N, C-alpha and C positions, 0 to 999 in steps of 0.2 A: 663492749665485748661479752657479760656476764649474761646479757639478754640475747648475744646472737650466737654464743654456747646453746643457752636453754632451748633455743627456737631450731638448731640446727645450721646454722648460717656464718659459721665459725671459718671457713674457708677464705676469706677477707680480714685483715688488720684493719682496725678503728682508722688509720692511716692511710691504708689503699681505698678502704668507704670514702672517707674525706676525700680525695684526690678524685673518685670517681663523679663525687657531687659536682666540685671544685668546676672540673672539668667542661661536662653536662651542662650546669647552669653560669656560670661566669662569665655572661653575657660581654663582657668590657676588660677581662683580662685583669682584672685591677687588684686579684689577689682575696679578694673580699665580697661575701655575698651579702646583699642588704635583703631584707623581710620578703621586697617586692620581687627582687632575680628568684630567690631561692621560693617562692610561691608558683611565680610562673613559671620557672623552669622545669619542676613539678611535674604540673599539671601539664604542661607538652608532650613528655617522657614518663610513656604509659610502663616504661619496664622499669623504671627509675620509682616512678610511684609505688609500685608492686616491691621492690627492693623496700624501700621505707618505710610503706605500710606493714611487711612481715618485720624485719628488725626492733619495729617500736609495737610491735604484737605482745601483749602481755597476758594473755590466756598460757600459754604454757607456765610462764614461770608461778603464775596463781596456784596452779595445777601440784608444784611442786609445792609451794609452802603449804597448801595443802594438805599435802599429802605427807609431809613432814621430811 
């Protein structure tokens, strides 16, 4: 949540973010994601790849730390 807030992506709660991922890539609808499902799902969904990439971008976090 903190990384999302620093990067300006706080419009979605952590739970909502997780639900979006599961809805898009839990292909067998068992409520669990295997590593294979996750990788395949993200690779096939450009918008999800962008969302995850931005959510895990730590460059703004490092700037905040460096600037005190």
